[in-house]
Structure formats: C-alpha cells, structure tokens
PDB file of N, CA, C and O in Angstrom, chain B, residues numbered from 101:
ATOM      1  N   UNK B 101     105.939  85.808  93.225  1.00  0.00           N
ATOM      2  CA  UNK B 101     106.775  86.154  94.351  1.00  0.00           C
ATOM      3  C   UNK B 101     107.764  85.011  94.593  1.00  0.00           C
ATOM      4  O   UNK B 101     107.397  83.838  94.527  1.00  0.00           O
ATOM      5  N   UNK B 102     109.006  85.360  94.870  1.00  0.00           N
ATOM      6  CA  UNK B 102     109.987  84.313  95.020  1.00  0.00           C
ATOM      7  C   UNK B 102     110.197  83.822  96.442  1.00  0.00           C
ATOM      8  O   UNK B 102     110.813  82.771  96.615  1.00  0.00           O
ATOM      9  N   UNK B 103     109.741  84.492  97.435  1.00  0.00           N
ATOM     10  CA  UNK B 103     109.871  83.977  98.791  1.00  0.00           C
ATOM     11  C   UNK B 103     110.265  85.054  99.785  1.00  0.00           C
ATOM     12  O   UNK B 103     110.315  86.242  99.469  1.00  0.00           O
ATOM     13  N   UNK B 104     110.543  84.597 100.999  1.00  0.00           N
ATOM     14  CA  UNK B 104     110.856  85.499 102.096  1.00  0.00           C
ATOM     15  C   UNK B 104     112.055  86.371 101.745  1.00  0.00           C
ATOM     16  O   UNK B 104     113.062  85.876 101.240  1.00  0.00           O
ATOM     17  N   UNK B 105     111.946  87.651 102.010  1.00  0.00           N
ATOM     18  CA  UNK B 105     113.013  88.592 101.736  1.00  0.00           C
ATOM     19  C   UNK B 105     112.993  89.155 100.329  1.00  0.00           C
ATOM     20  O   UNK B 105     113.779  90.047 100.008  1.00  0.00           O
ATOM     21  N   UNK B 106     112.113  88.652  99.492  1.00  0.00           N
ATOM     22  CA  UNK B 106     112.051  89.151  98.118  1.00  0.00           C
ATOM     23  C   UNK B 106     111.419  90.535  98.095  1.00  0.00           C
ATOM     24  O   UNK B 106     110.773  90.959  99.053  1.00  0.00           O
ATOM     25  N   UNK B 107     111.618  91.223  96.991  1.00  0.00           N
ATOM     26  CA  UNK B 107     111.035  92.558  96.837  1.00  0.00           C
ATOM     27  C   UNK B 107     109.525  92.523  96.911  1.00  0.00           C
ATOM     28  O   UNK B 107     108.905  93.464  97.406  1.00  0.00           O
ATOM     29  N   UNK B 108     108.925  91.446  96.425  1.00  0.00           N
ATOM     30  CA  UNK B 108     107.471  91.302  96.477  1.00  0.00           C
ATOM     31  C   UNK B 108     106.956  91.224  97.901  1.00  0.00           C
ATOM     32  O   UNK B 108     105.907  91.785  98.220  1.00  0.00           O
ATOM     33  N   UNK B 109     107.694  90.529  98.758  1.00  0.00           N
ATOM     34  CA  UNK B 109     107.274  90.424 100.156  1.00  0.00           C
ATOM     35  C   UNK B 109     107.444  91.747 100.889  1.00  0.00           C
ATOM     36  O   UNK B 109     106.652  92.081 101.770  1.00  0.00           O
ATOM     37  N   UNK B 110     108.472  92.495 100.528  1.00  0.00           N
ATOM     38  CA  UNK B 110     108.672  93.810 101.144  1.00  0.00           C
ATOM     39  C   UNK B 110     107.520  94.730 100.747  1.00  0.00           C
ATOM     40  O   UNK B 110     106.980  95.456 101.582  1.00  0.00           O
ATOM     41  N   UNK B 111     107.152  94.696  99.483  1.00  0.00           N
ATOM     42  CA  UNK B 111     106.021  95.499  99.015  1.00  0.00           C
ATOM     43  C   UNK B 111     104.729  95.071  99.706  1.00  0.00           C
ATOM     44  O   UNK B 111     103.924  95.915 100.101  1.00  0.00           O
ATOM     45  N   UNK B 112     104.528  93.757  99.850  1.00  0.00           N
ATOM     46  CA  UNK B 112     103.328  93.249 100.522  1.00  0.00           C
ATOM     47  C   UNK B 112     103.294  93.685 101.980  1.00  0.00           C
ATOM     48  O   UNK B 112     102.234  94.049 102.490  1.00  0.00           O
ATOM     49  N   UNK B 113     104.435  93.652 102.655  1.00  0.00           N
ATOM     50  CA  UNK B 113     104.499  94.087 104.056  1.00  0.00           C
ATOM     51  C   UNK B 113     104.189  95.576 104.174  1.00  0.00           C
ATOM     52  O   UNK B 113     103.500  95.993 105.105  1.00  0.00           O
ATOM     53  N   UNK B 114     104.688  96.371 103.244  1.00  0.00           N
ATOM     54  CA  UNK B 114     104.391  97.803 103.262  1.00  0.00           C
ATOM     55  C   UNK B 114     102.906  98.065 103.032  1.00  0.00           C
ATOM     56  O   UNK B 114     102.320  98.945 103.661  1.00  0.00           O
ATOM     57  N   UNK B 115     102.306  97.302 102.135  1.00  0.00           N
ATOM     58  CA  UNK B 115     100.862  97.450 101.899  1.00  0.00           C
ATOM     59  C   UNK B 115     100.074  97.076 103.152  1.00  0.00           C
ATOM     60  O   UNK B 115      99.101  97.747 103.499  1.00  0.00           O
ATOM     61  N   UNK B 116     100.491  96.006 103.832  1.00  0.00           N
ATOM     62  CA  UNK B 116      99.809  95.592 105.053  1.00  0.00           C
ATOM     63  C   UNK B 116     100.011  96.591 106.183  1.00  0.00           C
ATOM     64  O   UNK B 116      99.203  96.654 107.110  1.00  0.00           O
ATOM     65  N   UNK B 117     101.078  97.368 106.112  1.00  0.00           N
ATOM     66  CA  UNK B 117     101.310  98.409 107.112  1.00  0.00           C
ATOM     67  C   UNK B 117     100.190  99.441 107.062  1.00  0.00           C
ATOM     68  O   UNK B 117      99.750  99.938 108.098  1.00  0.00           O
ATOM     69  N   UNK B 118      99.733  99.760 105.857  1.00  0.00           N
ATOM     70  CA  UNK B 118      98.691 100.764 105.701  1.00  0.00           C
ATOM     71  C   UNK B 118      97.287 100.191 105.850  1.00  0.00           C
ATOM     72  O   UNK B 118      96.429 100.816 106.475  1.00  0.00           O
ATOM     73  N   UNK B 119      97.043  99.017 105.288  1.00  0.00           N
ATOM     74  CA  UNK B 119      95.729  98.369 105.385  1.00  0.00           C
ATOM     75  C   UNK B 119      95.958  96.888 105.681  1.00  0.00           C
ATOM     76  O   UNK B 119      96.506  96.173 104.841  1.00  0.00           O
ATOM     77  N   UNK B 120      95.548  96.414 106.861  1.00  0.00           N
ATOM     78  CA  UNK B 120      95.752  95.013 107.199  1.00  0.00           C
ATOM     79  C   UNK B 120      95.082  94.098 106.168  1.00  0.00           C
ATOM     80  O   UNK B 120      93.906  94.258 105.843  1.00  0.00           O
ATOM     81  N   UNK B 121      95.855  93.145 105.668  1.00  0.00           N
ATOM     82  CA  UNK B 121      95.318  92.195 104.697  1.00  0.00           C
ATOM     83  C   UNK B 121      95.610  92.558 103.257  1.00  0.00           C
ATOM     84  O   UNK B 121      95.490  91.708 102.375  1.00  0.00           O
ATOM     85  N   UNK B 122      95.991  93.796 102.994  1.00  0.00           N
ATOM     86  CA  UNK B 122      96.257  94.209 101.617  1.00  0.00           C
ATOM     87  C   UNK B 122      97.480  93.491 101.054  1.00  0.00           C
ATOM     88  O   UNK B 122      97.501  93.132  99.876  1.00  0.00           O
ATOM     89  N   UNK B 123      98.480  93.284 101.874  1.00  0.00           N
ATOM     90  CA  UNK B 123      99.672  92.558 101.424  1.00  0.00           C
ATOM     91  C   UNK B 123      99.353  91.116 101.057  1.00  0.00           C
ATOM     92  O   UNK B 123      99.860  90.591 100.065  1.00  0.00           O
ATOM     93  N   UNK B 124      98.514  90.484 101.858  1.00  0.00           N
ATOM     94  CA  UNK B 124      98.111  89.112 101.565  1.00  0.00           C
ATOM     95  C   UNK B 124      97.295  89.068 100.276  1.00  0.00           C
ATOM     96  O   UNK B 124      97.402  88.114  99.505  1.00  0.00           O
ATOM     97  N   UNK B 125      96.494  90.077 100.045  1.00  0.00           N
ATOM     98  CA  UNK B 125      95.708  90.172  98.820  1.00  0.00           C
ATOM     99  C   UNK B 125      96.638  90.294  97.607  1.00  0.00           C
ATOM    100  O   UNK B 125      96.383  89.682  96.570  1.00  0.00           O
ATOM    101  N   UNK B 126      97.698  91.069  97.731  1.00  0.00           N
ATOM    102  CA  UNK B 126      98.680  91.195  96.649  1.00  0.00           C
ATOM    103  C   UNK B 126      99.382  89.865  96.388  1.00  0.00           C
ATOM    104  O   UNK B 126      99.775  89.580  95.257  1.00  0.00           O
ATOM    105  N   UNK B 127      99.538  89.057  97.424  1.00  0.00           N
ATOM    106  CA  UNK B 127     100.187  87.750  97.282  1.00  0.00           C
ATOM    107  C   UNK B 127      99.220  86.688  96.774  1.00  0.00           C
ATOM    108  O   UNK B 127      99.620  85.545  96.549  1.00  0.00           O
ATOM    109  N   UNK B 128      97.959  87.049  96.593  1.00  0.00           N
ATOM    110  CA  UNK B 128      96.976  86.108  96.072  1.00  0.00           C
ATOM    111  C   UNK B 128      96.320  85.239  97.131  1.00  0.00           C
ATOM    112  O   UNK B 128      95.745  84.200  96.805  1.00  0.00           O
ATOM    113  N   UNK B 129      96.397  85.645  98.398  1.00  0.00           N
ATOM    114  CA  UNK B 129      95.802  84.874  99.494  1.00  0.00           C
ATOM    115  C   UNK B 129      94.549  85.597  99.980  1.00  0.00           C
ATOM    116  O   UNK B 129      94.574  86.320 100.976  1.00  0.00           O
ATOM    117  N   UNK B 130      93.454  85.383  99.253  1.00  0.00           N
ATOM    118  CA  UNK B 130      92.212  86.119  99.478  1.00  0.00           C
ATOM    119  C   UNK B 130      91.591  85.835 100.845  1.00  0.00           C
ATOM    120  O   UNK B 130      91.173  86.766 101.534  1.00  0.00           O
ATOM    121  N   UNK B 131      91.522  84.566 101.249  1.00  0.00           N
ATOM    122  CA  UNK B 131      90.829  84.204 102.497  1.00  0.00           C
ATOM    123  C   UNK B 131      91.517  84.831 103.709  1.00  0.00           C
ATOM    124  O   UNK B 131      90.851  85.442 104.546  1.00  0.00           O
ATOM    125  N   UNK B 132      92.835  84.689 103.814  1.00  0.00           N
ATOM    126  CA  UNK B 132      93.538  85.248 104.969  1.00  0.00           C
ATOM    127  C   UNK B 132      93.500  86.774 104.936  1.00  0.00           C
ATOM    128  O   UNK B 132      93.495  87.412 105.989  1.00  0.00           O
ATOM    129  N   UNK B 133      93.474  87.367 103.744  1.00  0.00           N
ATOM    130  CA  UNK B 133      93.364  88.825 103.625  1.00  0.00           C
ATOM    131  C   UNK B 133      92.042  89.317 104.207  1.00  0.00           C
ATOM    132  O   UNK B 133      92.011  90.301 104.947  1.00  0.00           O
ATOM    133  N   UNK B 134      90.965  88.637 103.873  1.00  0.00           N
ATOM    134  CA  UNK B 134      89.648  89.018 104.403  1.00  0.00           C
ATOM    135  C   UNK B 134      89.599  88.828 105.906  1.00  0.00           C
ATOM    136  O   UNK B 134      89.076  89.682 106.622  1.00  0.00           O
ATOM    137  N   UNK B 135      90.139  87.716 106.393  1.00  0.00           N
ATOM    138  CA  UNK B 135      90.143  87.437 107.837  1.00  0.00           C
ATOM    139  C   UNK B 135      90.903  88.534 108.581  1.00  0.00           C
ATOM    140  O   UNK B 135      90.411  89.059 109.580  1.00  0.00           O
ATOM    141  N   UNK B 136      92.084  88.881 108.107  1.00  0.00           N
ATOM    142  CA  UNK B 136      92.884  89.891 108.799  1.00  0.00           C
ATOM    143  C   UNK B 136      92.230  91.264 108.750  1.00  0.00           C
ATOM    144  O   UNK B 136      92.263  91.997 109.738  1.00  0.00           O
ATOM    145  N   UNK B 137      91.642  91.619 107.628  1.00  0.00           N
ATOM    146  CA  UNK B 137      90.982  92.921 107.512  1.00  0.00           C
ATOM    147  C   UNK B 137      89.785  93.012 108.459  1.00  0.00           C
ATOM    148  O   UNK B 137      89.620  94.010 109.161  1.00  0.00           O
ATOM    149  N   UNK B 138      88.961  91.980 108.478  1.00  0.00           N
ATOM    150  CA  UNK B 138      87.761  91.993 109.330  1.00  0.00           C
ATOM    151  C   UNK B 138      88.143  91.966 110.811  1.00  0.00           C
ATOM    152  O   UNK B 138      87.570  92.703 111.614  1.00  0.00           O
ATOM    153  N   UNK B 139      89.115  91.115 111.175  1.00  0.00           N
ATOM    154  CA  UNK B 139      89.548  91.056 112.577  1.00  0.00           C
ATOM    155  C   UNK B 139      90.145  92.383 113.035  1.00  0.00           C
ATOM    156  O   UNK B 139      89.858  92.845 114.139  1.00  0.00           O
ATOM    157  N   UNK B 140      90.966  92.993 112.198  1.00  0.00           N
ATOM    158  CA  UNK B 140      91.570  94.280 112.574  1.00  0.00           C
ATOM    159  C   UNK B 140      90.492  95.339 112.760  1.00  0.00           C
ATOM    160  O   UNK B 140      90.525  96.106 113.722  1.00  0.00           O
ATOM    161  N   UNK B 141      89.543  95.377 111.842  1.00  0.00           N
ATOM    162  CA  UNK B 141      88.467  96.377 111.953  1.00  0.00           C
ATOM    163  C   UNK B 141      87.642  96.150 113.210  1.00  0.00           C
ATOM    164  O   UNK B 141      87.293  97.106 113.903  1.00  0.00           O
ATOM    165  N   UNK B 142      87.329  94.903 113.509  1.00  0.00           N
ATOM    166  CA  UNK B 142      86.520  94.593 114.699  1.00  0.00           C
ATOM    167  C   UNK B 142      87.284  94.894 115.987  1.00  0.00           C
ATOM    168  O   UNK B 142      86.713  95.423 116.940  1.00  0.00           O
ATOM    169  N   UNK B 143      88.569  94.560 116.017  1.00  0.00           N
ATOM    170  CA  UNK B 143      89.332  94.743 117.249  1.00  0.00           C
ATOM    171  C   UNK B 143      89.778  96.183 117.475  1.00  0.00           C
ATOM    172  O   UNK B 143      90.120  96.545 118.601  1.00  0.00           O
ATOM    173  N   UNK B 144      89.783  97.016 116.427  1.00  0.00           N
ATOM    174  CA  UNK B 144      90.130  98.417 116.656  1.00  0.00           C
ATOM    175  C   UNK B 144      89.075  99.098 117.522  1.00  0.00           C
ATOM    176  O   UNK B 144      89.352 100.114 118.160  1.00  0.00           O
ATOM    177  N   UNK B 145      87.875  98.544 117.546  1.00  0.00           N
ATOM    178  CA  UNK B 145      86.827  99.085 118.416  1.00  0.00           C
ATOM    179  C   UNK B 145      87.266  98.992 119.882  1.00  0.00           C
ATOM    180  O   UNK B 145      86.939  99.857 120.695  1.00  0.00           O
ATOM    181  N   UNK B 146      88.019  97.920 120.209  1.00  0.00           N
ATOM    182  CA  UNK B 146      88.492  97.704 121.584  1.00  0.00           C
ATOM    183  C   UNK B 146      89.965  98.083 121.739  1.00  0.00           C
ATOM    184  O   UNK B 146      90.610  97.697 122.714  1.00  0.00           O
ATOM    185  N   UNK B 147      90.496  98.843 120.772  1.00  0.00           N
ATOM    186  CA  UNK B 147      91.893  99.290 120.766  1.00  0.00           C
ATOM    187  C   UNK B 147      92.889  98.133 120.749  1.00  0.00           C
ATOM    188  O   UNK B 147      94.008  98.280 121.242  1.00  0.00           O
ATOM    189  N   UNK B 148      92.503  96.985 120.192  1.00  0.00           N
ATOM    190  CA  UNK B 148      93.403  95.841 120.075  1.00  0.00           C
ATOM    191  C   UNK B 148      93.701  95.503 118.621  1.00  0.00           C
ATOM    192  O   UNK B 148      94.333  94.487 118.332  1.00  0.00           O
ATOM    193  N   UNK B 149      93.252  96.346 117.716  1.00  0.00           N
ATOM    194  CA  UNK B 149      93.469  96.093 116.302  1.00  0.00           C
ATOM    195  C   UNK B 149      94.935  96.103 115.901  1.00  0.00           C
ATOM    196  O   UNK B 149      95.301  95.524 114.878  1.00  0.00           O
ATOM    197  N   UNK B 150      95.769  96.747 116.688  1.00  0.00           N
ATOM    198  CA  UNK B 150      97.192  96.794 116.381  1.00  0.00           C
ATOM    199  C   UNK B 150      97.817  95.409 116.397  1.00  0.00           C
ATOM    200  O   UNK B 150      98.801  95.166 115.699  1.00  0.00           O
ATOM    201  N   UNK B 151      97.251  94.492 117.192  1.00  0.00           N
ATOM    202  CA  UNK B 151      97.774  93.114 117.217  1.00  0.00           C
ATOM    203  C   UNK B 151      97.600  92.448 115.858  1.00  0.00           C
ATOM    204  O   UNK B 151      98.536  91.842 115.337  1.00  0.00           O
ATOM    205  N   UNK B 152      96.423  92.557 115.290  1.00  0.00           N
ATOM    206  CA  UNK B 152      96.150  91.973 113.981  1.00  0.00           C
ATOM    207  C   UNK B 152      96.938  92.718 112.908  1.00  0.00           C
ATOM    208  O   UNK B 152      97.412  92.119 111.944  1.00  0.00           O
ATOM    209  N   UNK B 153      97.070  94.018 113.085  1.00  0.00           N
ATOM    210  CA  UNK B 153      97.827  94.828 112.138  1.00  0.00           C
ATOM    211  C   UNK B 153      99.280  94.338 112.073  1.00  0.00           C
ATOM    212  O   UNK B 153      99.822  94.157 110.983  1.00  0.00           O
ATOM    213  N   UNK B 154      99.902  94.126 113.216  1.00  0.00           N
ATOM    214  CA  UNK B 154     101.276  93.608 113.254  1.00  0.00           C
ATOM    215  C   UNK B 154     101.360  92.204 112.668  1.00  0.00           C
ATOM    216  O   UNK B 154     102.289  91.891 111.923  1.00  0.00           O
ATOM    217  N   UNK B 155     100.389  91.362 113.005  1.00  0.00           N
ATOM    218  CA  UNK B 155     100.354  90.007 112.467  1.00  0.00           C
ATOM    219  C   UNK B 155     100.302  90.056 110.941  1.00  0.00           C
ATOM    220  O   UNK B 155     100.988  89.285 110.270  1.00  0.00           O
ATOM    221  N   UNK B 156      99.506  90.945 110.405  1.00  0.00           N
ATOM    222  CA  UNK B 156      99.358  91.085 108.964  1.00  0.00           C
ATOM    223  C   UNK B 156     100.682  91.479 108.310  1.00  0.00           C
ATOM    224  O   UNK B 156     101.043  90.930 107.269  1.00  0.00           O
ATOM    225  N   UNK B 157     101.398  92.414 108.902  1.00  0.00           N
ATOM    226  CA  UNK B 157     102.674  92.880 108.351  1.00  0.00           C
ATOM    227  C   UNK B 157     103.710  91.759 108.376  1.00  0.00           C
ATOM    228  O   UNK B 157     104.384  91.505 107.377  1.00  0.00           O
ATOM    229  N   UNK B 158     103.832  91.096 109.513  1.00  0.00           N
ATOM    230  CA  UNK B 158     104.817  90.019 109.661  1.00  0.00           C
ATOM    231  C   UNK B 158     104.480  88.842 108.755  1.00  0.00           C
ATOM    232  O   UNK B 158     105.374  88.253 108.147  1.00  0.00           O
ATOM    233  N   UNK B 159     103.198  88.494 108.660  1.00  0.00           N
ATOM    234  CA  UNK B 159     102.774  87.392 107.810  1.00  0.00           C
ATOM    235  C   UNK B 159     103.093  87.669 106.344  1.00  0.00           C
ATOM    236  O   UNK B 159     103.537  86.769 105.631  1.00  0.00           O
ATOM    237  N   UNK B 160     102.876  88.887 105.888  1.00  0.00           N
ATOM    238  CA  UNK B 160     103.169  89.247 104.502  1.00  0.00           C
ATOM    239  C   UNK B 160     104.672  89.205 104.239  1.00  0.00           C
ATOM    240  O   UNK B 160     105.102  88.783 103.166  1.00  0.00           O
ATOM    241  N   UNK B 161     105.462  89.636 105.201  1.00  0.00           N
ATOM    242  CA  UNK B 161     106.918  89.667 105.020  1.00  0.00           C
ATOM    243  C   UNK B 161     107.532  88.276 105.014  1.00  0.00           C
ATOM    244  O   UNK B 161     108.518  88.048 104.314  1.00  0.00           O
ATOM    245  N   UNK B 162     106.975  87.341 105.776  1.00  0.00           N
ATOM    246  CA  UNK B 162     107.567  86.010 105.912  1.00  0.00           C
ATOM    247  C   UNK B 162     106.953  84.955 105.000  1.00  0.00           C
ATOM    248  O   UNK B 162     107.326  83.784 105.077  1.00  0.00           O
ATOM    249  N   UNK B 163     106.023  85.348 104.143  1.00  0.00           N
ATOM    250  CA  UNK B 163     105.329  84.394 103.278  1.00  0.00           C
ATOM    251  C   UNK B 163     106.294  83.729 102.298  1.00  0.00           C
ATOM    252  O   UNK B 163     107.114  84.394 101.665  1.00  0.00           O
ATOM    253  N   UNK B 164     106.180  82.393 102.183  1.00  0.00           N
ATOM    254  CA  UNK B 164     106.950  81.636 101.209  1.00  0.00           C
ATOM    255  C   UNK B 164     105.964  80.897 100.308  1.00  0.00           C
ATOM    256  O   UNK B 164     105.173  80.081 100.779  1.00  0.00           O
ATOM    257  N   UNK B 165     106.017  81.184  99.038  1.00  0.00           N
ATOM    258  CA  UNK B 165     105.137  80.504  98.086  1.00  0.00           C
ATOM    259  C   UNK B 165     105.555  79.048  97.936  1.00  0.00           C
ATOM    260  O   UNK B 165     106.739  78.715  97.987  1.00  0.00           O
ATOM    261  N   UNK B 166     104.566  78.195  97.753  1.00  0.00           N
ATOM    262  CA  UNK B 166     104.878  76.766  97.627  1.00  0.00           C
ATOM    263  C   UNK B 166     105.107  76.374  96.192  1.00  0.00           C
ATOM    264  O   UNK B 166     105.380  75.208  95.907  1.00  0.00           O
TER     265      UNK B 166
END
C-alpha cells in the first residue's frame, strides 16, 4: 500500500465498512484488526458499535505505511 488516498486504502476502508477490522487485516495490521472487531461486536450489544465501526473505516482510509 502506498499511503493515504491510495487505491489500497480505499479498498481497505470499504472492507471495514462491511466488517470492522477487515480493512486493517488487509493492510497487514492483525492486532488492531482483532481489537476493532471484538470491540465493535461487544459494543453492538449496547447499540454503540457504530462508534468502533466508524473508527475502523476512518483508520483504514488514513493509514500511512512506514
């Protein structure tokens, strides 16, 4: 992935739109992907999972590889 705004980040953001953490998984960030998926699943019980879902989408879109 080449960085913010790249086609890879757009694809990752779209994946995170459907499943929180999937975009991060595509970017090779396993730990944050698991954290976002588990937090979203846990918070959807209290109808707050959308917060983590949005965080996941924005994080995938703005990711810059080092």
